[in-house]
Structures are given as structure tokens and as C-alpha cells.
Z-matrix of the N, CA and C atoms (Angstrom, degrees):
N
C 1 1.464
C 2 1.534 1 109.40
N 3 1.306 2 116.01 1 137.42
C 4 1.458 3 122.37 2 178.11
C 5 1.528 4 108.77 3 -72.09
N 6 1.329 5 116.32 4 137.53
C 7 1.463 6 121.19 5 178.24
C 8 1.524 7 109.90 6 -116.34
N 9 1.314 8 115.41 7 162.58
C 10 1.461 9 120.82 8 176.43
C 11 1.529 10 109.98 9 -60.58
N 12 1.331 11 116.48 10 -39.14
C 13 1.465 12 120.66 11 -179.71
C 14 1.529 13 111.06 12 -63.73
N 15 1.311 14 116.74 13 -39.04
C 16 1.467 15 122.08 14 178.44
C 17 1.531 16 110.31 15 -60.62
N 18 1.331 17 116.48 16 -47.48
C 19 1.466 18 121.21 17 179.80
C 20 1.522 19 109.86 18 -64.29
N 21 1.318 20 116.71 19 -45.71
C 22 1.460 21 121.33 20 -179.66
C 23 1.529 22 110.77 21 -58.75
N 24 1.306 23 117.30 22 -47.46
C 25 1.463 24 121.10 23 179.45
C 26 1.520 25 111.86 24 -61.71
N 27 1.323 26 116.42 25 -39.07
C 28 1.467 27 120.02 26 -179.19
C 29 1.529 28 110.79 27 -67.34
N 30 1.322 29 117.47 28 -40.48
C 31 1.470 30 120.45 29 177.46
C 32 1.522 31 109.63 30 -64.55
N 33 1.340 32 116.59 31 -47.09
C 34 1.464 33 120.49 32 -178.37
C 35 1.533 34 112.22 33 -62.08
N 36 1.308 35 117.01 34 -32.57
C 37 1.461 36 121.56 35 -179.50
C 38 1.521 37 112.47 36 -73.87
N 39 1.330 38 116.89 37 -31.99
C 40 1.460 39 120.83 38 -171.24
C 41 1.524 40 115.67 39 -111.09
N 42 1.335 41 116.77 40 0.01
C 43 1.461 42 120.55 41 179.15
C 44 1.527 43 107.89 42 -144.97
N 45 1.344 44 117.40 43 122.63
C 46 1.464 45 118.35 44 177.95
C 47 1.527 46 110.04 45 -61.81
N 48 1.326 47 116.43 46 118.99
C 49 1.465 48 121.62 47 -175.66
C 50 1.529 49 110.64 48 -132.31
N 51 1.308 50 114.77 49 147.08
C 52 1.448 51 120.58 50 172.18
C 53 1.530 52 110.15 51 -84.78
N 54 1.347 53 115.11 52 -30.46
C 55 1.459 54 119.76 53 -178.64
C 56 1.519 55 109.14 54 -159.48
N 57 1.319 56 115.47 55 136.49
C 58 1.464 57 121.75 56 173.70
C 59 1.520 58 106.89 57 -136.29
N 60 1.326 59 115.92 58 130.84
C 61 1.470 60 120.86 59 174.81
C 62 1.524 61 107.23 60 -134.47
N 63 1.309 62 116.23 61 120.95
C 64 1.460 63 121.31 62 178.89
C 65 1.520 64 108.03 63 -120.94
N 66 1.321 65 115.74 64 133.34
C 67 1.463 66 121.50 65 178.77
C 68 1.517 67 109.47 66 -127.88
N 69 1.301 68 115.13 67 154.13
C 70 1.452 69 122.32 68 178.41
C 71 1.507 70 108.53 69 146.20
N 72 1.315 71 116.59 70 135.99
C 73 1.464 72 118.26 71 -175.19
C 74 1.521 73 113.82 72 -130.58
N 75 1.332 74 116.66 73 11.89
C 76 1.469 75 117.33 74 179.75
C 77 1.525 76 112.46 75 -100.84
N 78 1.343 77 117.05 76 -0.98
C 79 1.451 78 120.81 77 178.85
C 80 1.516 79 114.81 78 80.57
N 81 1.329 80 117.06 79 -0.78
C 82 1.460 81 120.25 80 -177.10
C 83 1.523 82 113.70 81 -129.22
N 84 1.317 83 117.69 82 -38.04
C 85 1.457 84 122.45 83 -174.71
C 86 1.527 85 109.41 84 -117.00
N 87 1.333 86 115.07 85 128.88
C 88 1.453 87 120.16 86 -175.78
C 89 1.518 88 110.59 87 -135.17
N 90 1.326 89 115.50 88 151.85
C 91 1.456 90 123.45 89 174.75
C 92 1.519 91 107.58 90 -120.92
N 93 1.327 92 116.53 91 136.44
C 94 1.458 93 120.35 92 -178.32
C 95 1.526 94 111.02 93 -133.19
N 96 1.328 95 114.78 94 144.50
C 97 1.456 96 122.89 95 168.92
C 98 1.520 97 105.09 96 -119.53
N 99 1.333 98 116.51 97 124.50
C 100 1.451 99 121.34 98 -174.69
C 101 1.526 100 108.91 99 -130.43
N 102 1.328 101 115.62 100 127.18
C 103 1.463 102 122.05 101 178.37
C 104 1.527 103 107.66 102 -116.78
N 105 1.329 104 115.93 103 121.16
C 106 1.461 105 120.06 104 -177.98
C 107 1.523 106 110.74 105 -150.17
N 108 1.327 107 116.23 106 138.19
C 109 1.460 108 121.07 107 174.01
C 110 1.526 109 110.83 108 -66.56
N 111 1.334 110 116.90 109 -19.44
C 112 1.469 111 121.23 110 177.71
C 113 1.529 112 111.69 111 -62.83
N 114 1.324 113 117.48 112 -19.19
C 115 1.469 114 121.75 113 -178.71
C 116 1.526 115 112.37 114 -81.09
N 117 1.323 116 117.08 115 -10.98
C 118 1.460 117 121.64 116 -177.23
C 119 1.518 118 110.92 117 -55.12
N 120 1.334 119 116.91 118 128.73
C 121 1.458 120 122.15 119 176.35
C 122 1.517 121 114.93 120 77.58
N 123 1.328 122 116.84 121 5.42
C 124 1.468 123 120.80 122 -179.57
C 125 1.527 124 109.80 123 -110.92
N 126 1.332 125 115.43 124 146.84
C 127 1.460 126 118.42 125 176.68
C 128 1.534 127 108.69 126 -79.21
N 129 1.313 128 116.58 127 175.09
C 130 1.454 129 121.21 128 -175.06
C 131 1.529 130 112.26 129 -59.72
N 132 1.315 131 117.55 130 -41.82
C 133 1.467 132 120.59 131 179.72
C 134 1.521 133 110.03 132 -61.70
N 135 1.322 134 117.28 133 -44.68
C 136 1.468 135 120.82 134 179.61
C 137 1.533 136 111.23 135 -64.67
N 138 1.325 137 116.50 136 -37.15
C 139 1.463 138 120.36 137 177.61
C 140 1.525 139 110.27 138 -63.59
N 141 1.311 140 116.69 139 -45.65
C 142 1.463 141 120.95 140 179.73
C 143 1.525 142 110.74 141 -64.27
N 144 1.334 143 116.69 142 -36.61
C 145 1.463 144 120.18 143 177.71
C 146 1.529 145 111.10 144 -62.01
N 147 1.330 146 117.45 145 -36.06
C 148 1.467 147 120.70 146 176.41
C 149 1.529 148 110.91 147 -62.62
N 150 1.326 149 115.88 148 -40.33
C 151 1.470 150 119.87 149 179.08
C 152 1.525 151 109.52 150 -67.61
N 153 1.324 152 117.07 151 -44.31
C 154 1.471 153 120.15 152 178.34
C 155 1.526 154 110.58 153 -59.68
N 156 1.334 155 116.07 154 -40.80
C 157 1.460 156 119.74 155 178.25
C 158 1.527 157 110.46 156 -62.98
N 159 1.325 158 116.89 157 -40.25
C 160 1.464 159 121.07 158 178.68
C 161 1.526 160 111.17 159 -62.81
N 162 1.320 161 116.35 160 -33.98
C 163 1.469 162 120.61 161 179.94
C 164 1.523 163 112.12 162 -82.85
N 165 1.319 164 117.50 163 -20.67
C 166 1.461 165 121.80 164 176.79
C 167 1.523 166 112.68 165 58.43
N 168 1.317 167 116.13 166 -138.79
C 169 1.461 168 121.97 167 -177.19
C 170 1.520 169 113.59 168 -64.68
N 171 1.319 170 116.69 169 -18.69
C 172 1.466 171 119.64 170 179.78
C 173 1.520 172 110.90 171 -60.56
N 174 1.336 173 116.03 172 -32.73
C 175 1.466 174 119.74 173 -179.57
C 176 1.515 175 110.22 174 -68.51
N 177 1.310 176 117.60 175 -33.02
C 178 1.463 177 120.91 176 -178.19
C 179 1.521 178 112.16 177 -83.60
N 180 1.327 179 117.26 178 -32.44
C 181 1.455 180 120.20 179 -169.77
C 182 1.530 181 114.54 180 -107.95
N 183 1.333 182 117.48 181 -40.84
C 184 1.462 183 119.40 182 -169.97
C 185 1.521 184 114.42 183 -106.91
N 186 1.333 185 117.30 184 -30.03
C 187 1.459 186 121.30 185 -176.43
C 188 1.524 187 107.93 186 -100.97
N 189 1.303 188 116.21 187 119.21
C 190 1.461 189 120.01 188 -175.41
C 191 1.524 190 113.09 189 -86.70
N 192 1.324 191 117.02 190 -35.33
C 193 1.461 192 119.68 191 -179.44
C 194 1.520 193 109.50 192 -150.35
N 195 1.332 194 115.24 193 124.18
C 196 1.461 195 120.98 194 177.46
C 197 1.519 196 107.72 195 -132.27
N 198 1.314 197 115.05 196 111.52
C 199 1.456 198 121.15 197 174.75
C 200 1.520 199 106.35 198 -95.66
N 201 1.328 200 117.26 199 131.29
C 202 1.458 201 117.80 200 -177.32
C 203 1.509 202 112.65 201 -137.09
N 204 1.329 203 112.86 202 150.93
C 205 1.458 204 122.53 203 170.93
C 206 1.513 205 105.58 204 -118.82
N 207 1.321 206 116.01 205 125.14
C 208 1.452 207 121.21 206 -177.70
C 209 1.521 208 109.92 207 -115.15
N 210 1.333 209 115.59 208 141.02
C 211 1.456 210 121.94 209 -177.61
C 212 1.521 211 110.03 210 -140.81
N 213 1.330 212 115.92 211 146.98
C 214 1.462 213 119.91 212 165.46
C 215 1.537 214 105.46 213 -77.95
N 216 1.327 215 118.78 214 164.21
C 217 1.465 216 119.16 215 177.39
C 218 1.532 217 113.04 216 -57.26
N 219 1.327 218 116.04 217 -36.12
C 220 1.465 219 120.13 218 178.76
C 221 1.524 220 111.34 219 -66.10
N 222 1.326 221 116.41 220 -45.06
C 223 1.465 222 120.23 221 178.12
C 224 1.525 223 110.73 222 -62.50
N 225 1.322 224 117.11 223 -39.17
C 226 1.465 225 121.66 224 -179.63
C 227 1.528 226 110.32 225 -64.89
N 228 1.338 227 116.28 226 -40.18
C 229 1.460 228 120.53 227 179.34
C 230 1.530 229 110.66 228 -62.57
N 231 1.329 230 116.63 229 -34.50
C 232 1.461 231 121.25 230 178.44
C 233 1.522 232 112.00 231 -68.90
N 234 1.341 233 116.79 232 -25.02
C 235 1.463 234 120.71 233 179.43
C 236 1.524 235 111.12 234 -67.84
N 237 1.343 236 114.73 235 -26.05
C 238 1.446 237 125.59 236 176.74
C 239 1.454 238 115.40 237 36.65
């Protein structure tokens, strides 16, 4: 069964991030907050595409639902 920790580790390994937090305990539905300088200058769709790319085939085969909020470090700092 896929865990939140598994998804979090995979994102952190494949996308330079300042912070990643993934939650979810049913093995199917997950929520993520991801902060990365890689998101700078990209719209939300492009940011999400970077995360999907980091997850690779896992997004198509193993992860059924991933809701995410993506932020640049500056945007995250504003969330305070």
C-alpha cells in the first residue's frame, strides 16, 4: 500500500524542495503541500506538472488521488 511518507520521499528525491508535507492514511487519497524554488515563474498547472513528473509512473499507476498546494519559497513565507 502506498503511504504518505512514500510519496513525500519520492517528491523530495526527484524535485528540489524547501518543504514537502504529504498527508493521507487510506492508501488512495493524499494531500500535499510543496514548496520549491523550481515553481518560480510558473503557473499552477506548470507547477503541478513538475510534481507529476517527479512522481513519474507512480502517479498513473499507484497513486489514485493527490490534491496539492504548491508554493514558491516567497509565497510560502507570505502564508506565515
